[in-house]
N, CA, C and O atoms as a Tripos MOL2 file, in Angstrom:
@<TRIPOS>MOLECULE
protein
  280   279    70     0     0
PROTEIN
NO_CHARGES

@<TRIPOS>ATOM
      1 N          10.5680   14.8840   -1.2010 N.3       1 MET1
      2 CA         10.6340   15.4890   -2.4210 C.3       1 MET1
      3 C           9.4200   15.8070   -3.0210 C.2       1 MET1
      4 O           8.3560   15.1880   -3.0440 O.2       1 MET1
      5 N           9.8160   17.0770   -3.5960 N.am      2 LEU2
      6 CA          8.5390   17.7290   -4.1950 C.3       2 LEU2
      7 C           7.9440   17.3330   -5.4860 C.2       2 LEU2
      8 O           8.3100   16.9150   -6.5850 O.2       2 LEU2
      9 N           6.2520   17.8280   -4.5090 N.am      3 CYS3
     10 CA          5.7220   17.1520   -6.2460 C.3       3 CYS3
     11 C           5.6920   18.3370   -7.3690 C.2       3 CYS3
     12 O           5.6680   19.5630   -7.2580 O.2       3 CYS3
     13 N           5.7070   17.2110   -8.8180 N.am      4 PRO4
     14 CA          6.3250   17.9570   -9.9270 C.3       4 PRO4
     15 C           5.2410   18.6200  -10.3040 C.2       4 PRO4
     16 O           5.5450   19.2480  -11.3180 O.2       4 PRO4
     17 N           3.7350   18.8780   -9.9120 N.am      5 TYR5
     18 CA          2.5430   19.0970  -10.5970 C.3       5 TYR5
     19 C           2.1850   21.1460   -9.2700 C.2       5 TYR5
     20 O           1.4340   22.1210   -9.2900 O.2       5 TYR5
     21 N           3.2600   20.6400   -8.4910 N.am      6 CYS6
     22 CA          1.9410   21.9140   -7.2600 C.3       6 CYS6
     23 C           3.2940   22.3890   -6.8630 C.2       6 CYS6
     24 O           3.5520   23.5800   -7.0340 O.2       6 CYS6
     25 N           4.2540   21.5310   -6.3130 N.am      7 GLN7
     26 CA          5.5580   21.8230   -5.7260 C.3       7 GLN7
     27 C           5.7300   21.9910   -4.3410 C.2       7 GLN7
     28 O           6.7750   22.0630   -3.6950 O.2       7 GLN7
     29 N           4.5550   22.0450   -3.9740 N.am      8 LYS8
     30 CA          5.0030   21.3630   -2.2270 C.3       8 LYS8
     31 C           5.1570   20.1020   -1.8070 C.2       8 LYS8
     32 O           5.0260   19.0980   -2.5070 O.2       8 LYS8
     33 N           5.4880   20.1520   -0.4530 N.am      9 GLU9
     34 CA          6.7170   18.9410   -0.3030 C.3       9 GLU9
     35 C           5.9470   17.5140   -0.1900 C.2       9 GLU9
     36 O           4.8020   17.9170    0.0100 O.2       9 GLU9
     37 N           5.8760   16.2740   -0.1940 N.am     10 MET10
     38 CA          4.8900   15.2980   -0.7170 C.3      10 MET10
     39 C           5.8960   14.5900    0.4110 C.2      10 MET10
     40 O           7.0700   14.7310    0.7550 O.2      10 MET10
     41 N           4.4180   13.4900    0.9050 N.am     11 ASP11
     42 CA          5.0090   12.4530    2.1000 C.3      11 ASP11
     43 C           5.8370   10.6950    1.5440 C.2      11 ASP11
     44 O           5.7140    9.8180    0.6900 O.2      11 ASP11
     45 N           6.3020   10.9020    2.2140 N.am     12 GLU12
     46 CA          7.3230    9.6140    1.7410 C.3      12 GLU12
     47 C           6.7070    8.3690    2.4370 C.2      12 GLU12
     48 O           6.5400    8.1950    3.6440 O.2      12 GLU12
     49 N           6.4560    7.6750    1.5700 N.am     13 GLY13
     50 CA          5.8900    6.4350    1.9480 C.3      13 GLY13
     51 C           6.4850    5.2250    0.8040 C.2      13 GLY13
     52 O           7.4010    5.3040   -0.0140 O.2      13 GLY13
     53 N           4.9800    3.4230    1.3340 N.am     14 TRP14
     54 CA          5.0030    2.3880    0.7830 C.3      14 TRP14
     55 C           3.8190    2.0260   -0.3420 C.2      14 TRP14
     56 O           2.6600    1.9620    0.0700 O.2      14 TRP14
     57 N           4.1340    1.7570   -1.9470 N.am     15 LEU15
     58 CA          2.7210    1.2140   -1.9790 C.3      15 LEU15
     59 C           3.1090   -0.3770   -2.1600 C.2      15 LEU15
     60 O           4.0040   -0.9270   -2.8010 O.2      15 LEU15
     61 N           2.1280   -0.8440   -1.3790 N.am     16 VAL16
     62 CA          1.7060   -1.6810   -0.2620 C.3      16 VAL16
     63 C           0.6040   -2.5130   -1.3130 C.2      16 VAL16
     64 O          -0.4990   -2.0270   -1.5630 O.2      16 VAL16
     65 N           1.1740   -4.1730   -2.0370 N.am     17 TYR17
     66 CA         -0.0300   -5.0710   -2.4270 C.3      17 TYR17
     67 C          -0.4040   -6.3410   -1.6430 C.2      17 TYR17
     68 O           0.3630   -7.2590   -1.3540 O.2      17 TYR17
     69 N          -2.1730   -6.2050   -1.2430 N.am     18 ARG18
     70 CA         -1.9030   -7.9340   -0.8790 C.3      18 ARG18
     71 C          -3.1850   -8.1380   -1.7030 C.2      18 ARG18
     72 O          -3.2400   -8.2960   -2.9220 O.2      18 ARG18
     73 N          -4.4370   -8.1010   -0.6340 N.am     19 ASP19
     74 CA         -5.5000   -8.1600   -1.7460 C.3      19 ASP19
     75 C          -6.5620   -6.0600   -2.0010 C.2      19 ASP19
     76 O          -7.5550   -5.3530   -2.1760 O.2      19 ASP19
     77 N          -5.6090   -6.1990   -1.8610 N.am     20 SER20
     78 CA         -6.2520   -4.6740   -2.2790 C.3      20 SER20
     79 C          -4.6140   -3.5910   -2.5540 C.2      20 SER20
     80 O          -3.6720   -4.1610   -2.0030 O.2      20 SER20
     81 N          -4.3650   -2.8260   -2.9510 N.am     21 LEU21
     82 CA         -3.3110   -1.8090   -3.4230 C.3      21 LEU21
     83 C          -3.6610   -0.6760   -2.5170 C.2      21 LEU21
     84 O          -4.7210   -0.0820   -2.3250 O.2      21 LEU21
     85 N          -2.5330   -0.5570   -2.0440 N.am     22 LEU22
     86 CA         -3.2090    1.0370   -1.2460 C.3      22 LEU22
     87 C          -1.9000    1.4460   -0.8540 C.2      22 LEU22
     88 O          -1.0910    0.6340   -1.3030 O.2      22 LEU22
     89 N          -1.1150    2.7330    0.0590 N.am     23 TRP23
     90 CA         -0.6380    3.4830    0.4170 C.3      23 TRP23
     91 C           0.0090    3.4520    1.9630 C.2      23 TRP23
     92 O          -0.8220    3.5750    2.8630 O.2      23 TRP23
     93 N           1.3510    3.3070    2.3420 N.am     24 SER24
     94 CA          0.8070    3.9420    3.2900 C.3      24 SER24
     95 C           2.2480    4.6780    4.1080 C.2      24 SER24
     96 O           3.2190    4.6710    3.3520 O.2      24 SER24
     97 N           2.4680    5.1480    5.1620 N.am     25 LYS25
     98 CA          3.5350    5.9330    6.0380 C.3      25 LYS25
     99 C           4.2640    4.9970    6.5130 C.2      25 LYS25
    100 O           5.2650    5.3560    7.1330 O.2      25 LYS25
    101 N           4.1070    4.1410    6.4300 N.am     26 GLN26
    102 CA          5.4960    3.3160    6.6030 C.3      26 GLN26
    103 C           5.1640    1.6850    6.3460 C.2      26 GLN26
    104 O           4.1680    1.0000    6.1110 O.2      26 GLN26
    105 N           6.5810    1.4890    6.5330 N.am     27 GLN27
    106 CA          6.4490   -0.4980    5.5160 C.3      27 GLN27
    107 C           6.0850   -0.8660    6.5350 C.2      27 GLN27
    108 O           6.6290   -0.3630    7.5190 O.2      27 GLN27
    109 N           4.8570   -2.0450    6.7790 N.am     28 LYS28
    110 CA          4.9970   -3.0130    7.5660 C.3      28 LYS28
    111 C           5.0410   -4.2950    6.4750 C.2      28 LYS28
    112 O           5.3290   -4.1470    5.2880 O.2      28 LYS28
    113 N           4.6270   -5.8620    7.2390 N.am     29 ASN29
    114 CA          3.8120   -7.0100    6.8400 C.3      29 ASN29
    115 C           3.2050   -6.5880    6.5500 C.2      29 ASN29
    116 O           2.8040   -5.6730    7.2700 O.2      29 ASN29
    117 N           2.4720   -6.8260    5.1280 N.am     30 VAL30
    118 CA          1.5520   -6.5010    4.4640 C.3      30 VAL30
    119 C           0.1940   -7.3100    4.8470 C.2      30 VAL30
    120 O          -0.8360   -6.9570    4.2720 O.2      30 VAL30
    121 N           0.1390   -8.2780    5.7000 N.am     31 GLY31
    122 CA         -0.7220   -9.0940    6.5010 C.3      31 GLY31
    123 C          -0.9870   -8.2790    7.9710 C.2      31 GLY31
    124 O          -1.8210   -8.7850    8.7220 O.2      31 GLY31
    125 N          -0.4800   -7.3550    8.2930 N.am     32 ILE32
    126 CA         -0.8870   -6.5290    9.7870 C.3      32 ILE32
    127 C          -0.6170   -4.7720    9.1870 C.2      32 ILE32
    128 O          -0.1290   -3.7910    9.7500 O.2      32 ILE32
    129 N          -1.2080   -4.9840    7.7730 N.am     33 LEU33
    130 CA         -1.3210   -3.0320    7.3830 C.3      33 LEU33
    131 C          -1.9990   -3.1430    8.0370 C.2      33 LEU33
    132 O          -2.6030   -4.2010    8.2130 O.2      33 LEU33
    133 N          -2.2270   -1.8550    8.8170 N.am     34 PRO34
    134 CA         -4.0020   -1.3810    9.4050 C.3      34 PRO34
    135 C          -4.4530   -0.1510    8.1710 C.2      34 PRO34
    136 O          -3.7040    0.6600    7.6270 O.2      34 PRO34
    137 N          -5.6260   -0.3090    8.0130 N.am     35 ILE35
    138 CA         -6.0910    0.4640    7.2560 C.3      35 ILE35
    139 C          -6.7650    1.6000    8.0770 C.2      35 ILE35
    140 O          -7.5720    1.4550    8.9960 O.2      35 ILE35
    141 N          -6.2010    2.9350    7.4850 N.am     36 GLY36
    142 CA         -6.3570    4.3390    8.7990 C.3      36 GLY36
    143 C          -5.9680    5.3880    8.1040 C.2      36 GLY36
    144 O          -5.7380    5.4330    6.8950 O.2      36 GLY36
    145 N          -5.8850    6.3930    9.0360 N.am     37 LYS37
    146 CA         -5.8760    7.7260    7.9210 C.3      37 LYS37
    147 C          -4.9630    7.5770    7.5210 C.2      37 LYS37
    148 O          -5.1630    7.9060    6.3520 O.2      37 LYS37
    149 N          -3.8420    7.2610    7.5950 N.am     38 ASP38
    150 CA         -2.7470    7.5120    6.5060 C.3      38 ASP38
    151 C          -2.3030    6.3140    6.0900 C.2      38 ASP38
    152 O          -1.0820    6.1640    6.0640 O.2      38 ASP38
    153 N          -3.0900    5.3000    5.7110 N.am     39 THR39
    154 CA         -3.3050    4.5440    4.9000 C.3      39 THR39
    155 C          -4.6010    5.1680    3.6090 C.2      39 THR39
    156 O          -5.8010    5.2900    3.8560 O.2      39 THR39
    157 N          -3.6410    5.6150    1.6870 N.am     40 ILE40
    158 CA         -5.0840    5.0160    0.6280 C.3      40 ILE40
    159 C          -5.6910    4.2380    0.1490 C.2      40 ILE40
    160 O          -6.0820    4.3860   -1.0090 O.2      40 ILE40
    161 N          -5.8780    3.5240    0.6230 N.am     41 CYS41
    162 CA         -6.4320    1.8250   -0.9200 C.3      41 CYS41
    163 C          -7.0510    3.0300   -2.2350 C.2      41 CYS41
    164 O          -7.6780    4.0890   -2.2500 O.2      41 CYS41
    165 N          -6.5010    2.2100   -3.1080 N.am     42 LEU42
    166 CA         -6.1210    2.6710   -4.3840 C.3      42 LEU42
    167 C          -7.1090    2.3770   -5.4680 C.2      42 LEU42
    168 O          -7.7230    2.9880   -6.3420 O.2      42 LEU42
    169 N          -6.9410    0.8210   -4.8790 N.am     43 ARG43
    170 CA         -8.1060   -0.3450   -5.9730 C.3      43 ARG43
    171 C          -7.9320   -1.7380   -4.9520 C.2      43 ARG43
    172 O          -7.0160   -2.1980   -4.2710 O.2      43 ARG43
    173 N          -9.3050   -2.1160   -5.2440 N.am     44 SER44
    174 CA         -9.1760   -3.8050   -4.7760 C.3      44 SER44
    175 C          -9.8230   -4.7140   -5.7580 C.2      44 SER44
    176 O         -10.9160   -4.3310   -6.1760 O.2      44 SER44
    177 N          -9.2500   -6.1250   -6.3220 N.am     45 GLU45
    178 CA        -10.3690   -5.6700   -7.3640 C.3      45 GLU45
    179 C         -10.1950   -7.8890   -7.0400 C.2      45 GLU45
    180 O         -10.9990   -8.8210   -7.0420 O.2      45 GLU45
    181 N          -8.8010   -7.7580   -6.8370 N.am     46 SER46
    182 CA         -8.5320   -9.1680   -6.0670 C.3      46 SER46
    183 C          -8.5970   -9.8210   -5.1150 C.2      46 SER46
    184 O          -8.6870   -9.0040   -4.1990 O.2      46 SER46
    185 N          -8.6160  -11.1120   -4.5780 N.am     47 SER47
    186 CA         -8.1380  -12.0920   -3.4320 C.3      47 SER47
    187 C          -7.0340  -12.6270   -3.0550 C.2      47 SER47
    188 O          -6.7040  -13.2290   -2.0330 O.2      47 SER47
    189 N          -6.4320  -12.3000   -4.1210 N.am     48 SER48
    190 CA         -5.1030  -12.9480   -4.1070 C.3      48 SER48
    191 C          -3.2950  -12.6920   -3.4440 C.2      48 SER48
    192 O          -2.4280  -11.8890   -3.7890 O.2      48 SER48
    193 N          -3.3020  -13.5300   -2.6280 N.am     49 MET49
    194 CA         -2.3810  -13.5580   -1.4100 C.3      49 MET49
    195 C          -0.1540  -12.7840   -1.9280 C.2      49 MET49
    196 O           0.9600  -12.8340   -1.4080 O.2      49 MET49
    197 N          -0.7880  -12.2260   -3.1680 N.am     50 PHE50
    198 CA          0.8830  -12.2430   -3.8100 C.3      50 PHE50
    199 C           0.7040  -10.3960   -2.4920 C.2      50 PHE50
    200 O          -0.3160   -9.8070   -2.1330 O.2      50 PHE50
    201 N           2.1030  -10.1190   -2.2020 N.am     51 CYS51
    202 CA          2.5810   -9.4640   -1.5070 C.3      51 CYS51
    203 C           3.7590   -8.7070   -2.0070 C.2      51 CYS51
    204 O           4.6970   -9.3980   -2.4060 O.2      51 CYS51
    205 N           3.9490   -6.7520   -2.0860 N.am     52 SER52
    206 CA          4.8840   -6.4090   -2.4820 C.3      52 SER52
    207 C           5.3960   -5.1950   -1.4400 C.2      52 SER52
    208 O           5.2490   -5.4340   -0.2420 O.2      52 SER52
    209 N           5.7580   -4.4100   -1.6740 N.am     53 ASN53
    210 CA          6.4650   -2.6620   -1.1430 C.3      53 ASN53
    211 C           7.4070   -2.4060   -2.3210 C.2      53 ASN53
    212 O           8.3430   -3.0540   -2.7890 O.2      53 ASN53
    213 N           6.6500   -0.8510   -2.7460 N.am     54 ARG54
    214 CA          7.4300    0.1180   -3.5680 C.3      54 ARG54
    215 C           7.4060    1.1570   -2.7770 C.2      54 ARG54
    216 O           6.3610    1.5650   -2.2700 O.2      54 ARG54
    217 N           8.9820    1.8920   -2.5190 N.am     55 LYS55
    218 CA          9.0200    3.3620   -2.3930 C.3      55 LYS55
    219 C           8.4020    4.0510   -3.0590 C.2      55 LYS55
    220 O           8.7370    4.2780   -4.2210 O.2      55 LYS55
    221 N           6.7380    4.8560   -2.1960 N.am     56 ALA56
    222 CA          5.7740    6.0350   -3.2530 C.3      56 ALA56
    223 C           5.7040    6.9960   -2.3340 C.2      56 ALA56
    224 O           5.9290    6.7580   -1.1470 O.2      56 ALA56
    225 N           5.3710    8.2310   -2.8000 N.am     57 TYR57
    226 CA          5.2730    9.9940   -2.4590 C.3      57 TYR57
    227 C           3.7800   10.4430   -3.1390 C.2      57 TYR57
    228 O           3.1730   10.5760   -4.2020 O.2      57 TYR57
    229 N           3.6940   10.5550   -1.8240 N.am     58 HIS58
    230 CA          2.3310   10.5620   -1.9970 C.3      58 HIS58
    231 C           1.9890   12.7830   -1.6230 C.2      58 HIS58
    232 O           2.3690   13.4030   -0.6300 O.2      58 HIS58
    233 N           1.2030   13.3440   -2.8340 N.am     59 CYS59
    234 CA          0.7200   14.7530   -2.5610 C.3      59 CYS59
    235 C          -0.4600   14.6630   -2.7590 C.2      59 CYS59
    236 O          -1.1220   14.4050   -3.7640 O.2      59 CYS59
    237 N          -1.0040   15.1750   -0.4790 N.am     60 HIS60
    238 CA         -2.0130   15.8510   -0.8470 C.3      60 HIS60
    239 C          -3.0120   16.6070   -1.5970 C.2      60 HIS60
    240 O          -4.1490   16.3980   -2.0220 O.2      60 HIS60
    241 N          -1.7670   18.0110   -1.6040 N.am     61 SER61
    242 CA         -2.9720   18.7600   -2.4880 C.3      61 SER61
    243 C          -3.0800   18.0480   -4.3580 C.2      61 SER61
    244 O          -3.4910   18.8060   -5.2350 O.2      61 SER61
    245 N          -2.7960   17.0540   -4.5990 N.am     62 CYS62
    246 CA         -2.6220   17.3090   -5.9240 C.3      62 CYS62
    247 C          -3.8560   15.4900   -6.0070 C.2      62 CYS62
    248 O          -4.5550   14.9230   -6.8470 O.2      62 CYS62
    249 N          -3.4720   15.2940   -4.6830 N.am     63 LYS63
    250 CA         -3.9420   13.2920   -4.2360 C.3      63 LYS63
    251 C          -3.2580   12.5120   -5.8360 C.2      63 LYS63
    252 O          -3.8610   11.7920   -6.6330 O.2      63 LYS63
    253 N          -2.0460   12.9160   -5.8710 N.am     64 LYS64
    254 CA         -1.4830   12.3850   -7.5340 C.3      64 LYS64
    255 C          -0.0190   11.1620   -6.2600 C.2      64 LYS64
    256 O           0.3230   11.5530   -5.1430 O.2      64 LYS64
    257 N           0.5020    9.8280   -6.8970 N.am     65 ILE65
    258 CA          0.8740    9.5510   -6.0080 C.3      65 ILE65
    259 C           2.3400    9.2880   -7.2160 C.2      65 ILE65
    260 O           2.0070    9.0290   -8.3720 O.2      65 ILE65
    261 N           3.9060    9.3640   -6.9020 N.am     66 ILE66
    262 CA          5.1220    9.3130   -7.3930 C.3      66 ILE66
    263 C           5.9570    7.0890   -7.5600 C.2      66 ILE66
    264 O           6.9760    6.4310   -7.3520 O.2      66 ILE66
    265 N           5.3110    7.0320   -7.7870 N.am     67 ILE67
    266 CA          6.1180    5.5140   -7.3600 C.3      67 ILE67
    267 C           7.6700    5.4130   -8.1390 C.2      67 ILE67
    268 O           8.0270    5.7750   -9.2600 O.2      67 ILE67
    269 N           8.6400    4.5420   -6.6550 N.am     68 ASP68
    270 CA         10.2730    4.4420   -6.9330 C.3      68 ASP68
    271 C           9.8400    3.0490   -7.2410 C.2      68 ASP68
    272 O           9.3410    2.2430   -6.4560 O.2      68 ASP68
    273 N          10.2560    2.8030   -9.2170 N.am     69 TYR69
    274 CA         10.4160    0.9200   -9.1970 C.3      69 TYR69
    275 C          11.7860    1.1450   -9.4440 C.2      69 TYR69
    276 O          12.3920    2.2040   -9.6090 O.2      69 TYR69
    277 N          12.2650   -0.3080   -9.4410 N.am     70 ARG70
    278 CA         13.5190   -0.7890   -9.9370 C.3      70 ARG70
    279 C          13.3520   -2.2070  -10.7490 C.2      70 ARG70
    280 O          14.3380   -2.7570  -11.2410 O.2      70 ARG70
@<TRIPOS>BOND
     1     1     2 1
     2     2     3 1
     3     3     4 2
     4     3     5 am
     5     5     6 1
     6     6     7 1
     7     7     8 2
     8     7     9 am
     9     9    10 1
    10    10    11 1
    11    11    12 2
    12    11    13 am
    13    13    14 1
    14    14    15 1
    15    15    16 2
    16    15    17 am
    17    17    18 1
    18    18    19 1
    19    19    20 2
    20    19    21 am
    21    21    22 1
    22    22    23 1
    23    23    24 2
    24    23    25 am
    25    25    26 1
    26    26    27 1
    27    27    28 2
    28    27    29 am
    29    29    30 1
    30    30    31 1
    31    31    32 2
    32    31    33 am
    33    33    34 1
    34    34    35 1
    35    35    36 2
    36    35    37 am
    37    37    38 1
    38    38    39 1
    39    39    40 2
    40    39    41 am
    41    41    42 1
    42    42    43 1
    43    43    44 2
    44    43    45 am
    45    45    46 1
    46    46    47 1
    47    47    48 2
    48    47    49 am
    49    49    50 1
    50    50    51 1
    51    51    52 2
    52    51    53 am
    53    53    54 1
    54    54    55 1
    55    55    56 2
    56    55    57 am
    57    57    58 1
    58    58    59 1
    59    59    60 2
    60    59    61 am
    61    61    62 1
    62    62    63 1
    63    63    64 2
    64    63    65 am
    65    65    66 1
    66    66    67 1
    67    67    68 2
    68    67    69 am
    69    69    70 1
    70    70    71 1
    71    71    72 2
    72    71    73 am
    73    73    74 1
    74    74    75 1
    75    75    76 2
    76    75    77 am
    77    77    78 1
    78    78    79 1
    79    79    80 2
    80    79    81 am
    81    81    82 1
    82    82    83 1
    83    83    84 2
    84    83    85 am
    85    85    86 1
    86    86    87 1
    87    87    88 2
    88    87    89 am
    89    89    90 1
    90    90    91 1
    91    91    92 2
    92    91    93 am
    93    93    94 1
    94    94    95 1
    95    95    96 2
    96    95    97 am
    97    97    98 1
    98    98    99 1
    99    99   100 2
   100    99   101 am
   101   101   102 1
   102   102   103 1
   103   103   104 2
   104   103   105 am
   105   105   106 1
   106   106   107 1
   107   107   108 2
   108   107   109 am
   109   109   110 1
   110   110   111 1
   111   111   112 2
   112   111   113 am
   113   113   114 1
   114   114   115 1
   115   115   116 2
   116   115   117 am
   117   117   118 1
   118   118   119 1
   119   119   120 2
   120   119   121 am
   121   121   122 1
   122   122   123 1
   123   123   124 2
   124   123   125 am
   125   125   126 1
   126   126   127 1
   127   127   128 2
   128   127   129 am
   129   129   130 1
   130   130   131 1
   131   131   132 2
   132   131   133 am
   133   133   134 1
   134   134   135 1
   135   135   136 2
   136   135   137 am
   137   137   138 1
   138   138   139 1
   139   139   140 2
   140   139   141 am
   141   141   142 1
   142   142   143 1
   143   143   144 2
   144   143   145 am
   145   145   146 1
   146   146   147 1
   147   147   148 2
   148   147   149 am
   149   149   150 1
   150   150   151 1
   151   151   152 2
   152   151   153 am
   153   153   154 1
   154   154   155 1
   155   155   156 2
   156   155   157 am
   157   157   158 1
   158   158   159 1
   159   159   160 2
   160   159   161 am
   161   161   162 1
   162   162   163 1
   163   163   164 2
   164   163   165 am
   165   165   166 1
   166   166   167 1
   167   167   168 2
   168   167   169 am
   169   169   170 1
   170   170   171 1
   171   171   172 2
   172   171   173 am
   173   173   174 1
   174   174   175 1
   175   175   176 2
   176   175   177 am
   177   177   178 1
   178   178   179 1
   179   179   180 2
   180   179   181 am
   181   181   182 1
   182   182   183 1
   183   183   184 2
   184   183   185 am
   185   185   186 1
   186   186   187 1
   187   187   188 2
   188   187   189 am
   189   189   190 1
   190   190   191 1
   191   191   192 2
   192   191   193 am
   193   193   194 1
   194   194   195 1
   195   195   196 2
   196   195   197 am
   197   197   198 1
   198   198   199 1
   199   199   200 2
   200   199   201 am
   201   201   202 1
   202   202   203 1
   203   203   204 2
   204   203   205 am
   205   205   206 1
   206   206   207 1
   207   207   208 2
   208   207   209 am
   209   209   210 1
   210   210   211 1
   211   211   212 2
   212   211   213 am
   213   213   214 1
   214   214   215 1
   215   215   216 2
   216   215   217 am
   217   217   218 1
   218   218   219 1
   219   219   220 2
   220   219   221 am
   221   221   222 1
   222   222   223 1
   223   223   224 2
   224   223   225 am
   225   225   226 1
   226   226   227 1
   227   227   228 2
   228   227   229 am
   229   229   230 1
   230   230   231 1
   231   231   232 2
   232   231   233 am
   233   233   234 1
   234   234   235 1
   235   235   236 2
   236   235   237 am
   237   237   238 1
   238   238   239 1
   239   239   240 2
   240   239   241 am
   241   241   242 1
   242   242   243 1
   243   243   244 2
   244   243   245 am
   245   245   246 1
   246   246   247 1
   247   247   248 2
   248   247   249 am
   249   249   250 1
   250   250   251 1
   251   251   252 2
   252   251   253 am
   253   253   254 1
   254   254   255 1
   255   255   256 2
   256   255   257 am
   257   257   258 1
   258   258   259 1
   259   259   260 2
   260   259   261 am
   261   261   262 1
   262   262   263 1
   263   263   264 2
   264   263   265 am
   265   265   266 1
   266   266   267 1
   267   267   268 2
   268   267   269 am
   269   269   270 1
   270   270   271 1
   271   271   272 2
   272   271   273 am
   273   273   274 1
   274   274   275 1
   275   275   276 2
   276   275   277 am
   277   277   278 1
   278   278   279 1
   279   279   280 2
@<TRIPOS>SUBSTRUCTURE
     1 MET1         2 RESIDUE 1 A MET
     2 LEU2         6 RESIDUE 1 A LEU
     3 CYS3        10 RESIDUE 1 A CYS
     4 PRO4        14 RESIDUE 1 A PRO
     5 TYR5        18 RESIDUE 1 A TYR
     6 CYS6        22 RESIDUE 1 A CYS
     7 GLN7        26 RESIDUE 1 A GLN
     8 LYS8        30 RESIDUE 1 A LYS
     9 GLU9        34 RESIDUE 1 A GLU
    10 MET10       38 RESIDUE 1 A MET
    11 ASP11       42 RESIDUE 1 A ASP
    12 GLU12       46 RESIDUE 1 A GLU
    13 GLY13       50 RESIDUE 1 A GLY
    14 TRP14       54 RESIDUE 1 A TRP
    15 LEU15       58 RESIDUE 1 A LEU
    16 VAL16       62 RESIDUE 1 A VAL
    17 TYR17       66 RESIDUE 1 A TYR
    18 ARG18       70 RESIDUE 1 A ARG
    19 ASP19       74 RESIDUE 1 A ASP
    20 SER20       78 RESIDUE 1 A SER
    21 LEU21       82 RESIDUE 1 A LEU
    22 LEU22       86 RESIDUE 1 A LEU
    23 TRP23       90 RESIDUE 1 A TRP
    24 SER24       94 RESIDUE 1 A SER
    25 LYS25       98 RESIDUE 1 A LYS
    26 GLN26      102 RESIDUE 1 A GLN
    27 GLN27      106 RESIDUE 1 A GLN
    28 LYS28      110 RESIDUE 1 A LYS
    29 ASN29      114 RESIDUE 1 A ASN
    30 VAL30      118 RESIDUE 1 A VAL
    31 GLY31      122 RESIDUE 1 A GLY
    32 ILE32      126 RESIDUE 1 A ILE
    33 LEU33      130 RESIDUE 1 A LEU
    34 PRO34      134 RESIDUE 1 A PRO
    35 ILE35      138 RESIDUE 1 A ILE
    36 GLY36      142 RESIDUE 1 A GLY
    37 LYS37      146 RESIDUE 1 A LYS
    38 ASP38      150 RESIDUE 1 A ASP
    39 THR39      154 RESIDUE 1 A THR
    40 ILE40      158 RESIDUE 1 A ILE
    41 CYS41      162 RESIDUE 1 A CYS
    42 LEU42      166 RESIDUE 1 A LEU
    43 ARG43      170 RESIDUE 1 A ARG
    44 SER44      174 RESIDUE 1 A SER
    45 GLU45      178 RESIDUE 1 A GLU
    46 SER46      182 RESIDUE 1 A SER
    47 SER47      186 RESIDUE 1 A SER
    48 SER48      190 RESIDUE 1 A SER
    49 MET49      194 RESIDUE 1 A MET
    50 PHE50      198 RESIDUE 1 A PHE
    51 CYS51      202 RESIDUE 1 A CYS
    52 SER52      206 RESIDUE 1 A SER
    53 ASN53      210 RESIDUE 1 A ASN
    54 ARG54      214 RESIDUE 1 A ARG
    55 LYS55      218 RESIDUE 1 A LYS
    56 ALA56      222 RESIDUE 1 A ALA
    57 TYR57      226 RESIDUE 1 A TYR
    58 HIS58      230 RESIDUE 1 A HIS
    59 CYS59      234 RESIDUE 1 A CYS
    60 HIS60      238 RESIDUE 1 A HIS
    61 SER61      242 RESIDUE 1 A SER
    62 CYS62      246 RESIDUE 1 A CYS
    63 LYS63      250 RESIDUE 1 A LYS
    64 LYS64      254 RESIDUE 1 A LYS
    65 ILE65      258 RESIDUE 1 A ILE
    66 ILE66      262 RESIDUE 1 A ILE
    67 ILE67      266 RESIDUE 1 A ILE
    68 ASP68      270 RESIDUE 1 A ASP
    69 TYR69      274 RESIDUE 1 A TYR
    70 ARG70      278 RESIDUE 1 A ARG
């Protein structure tokens, strides 16, 4: 997918929520999601155990994430 802001290729990944909102290149069980160089922490406010996965695209140039939801 091309970034609508800069027209560069975006990385396909997953927006994941557990106790933080994260973007990761890999879809994994949220309980074992490692926080590393391919994971971007977006928000951390809650200690809730609610988990979800959404496909999302990340642009390294613009630092923007586009979320696919249904």
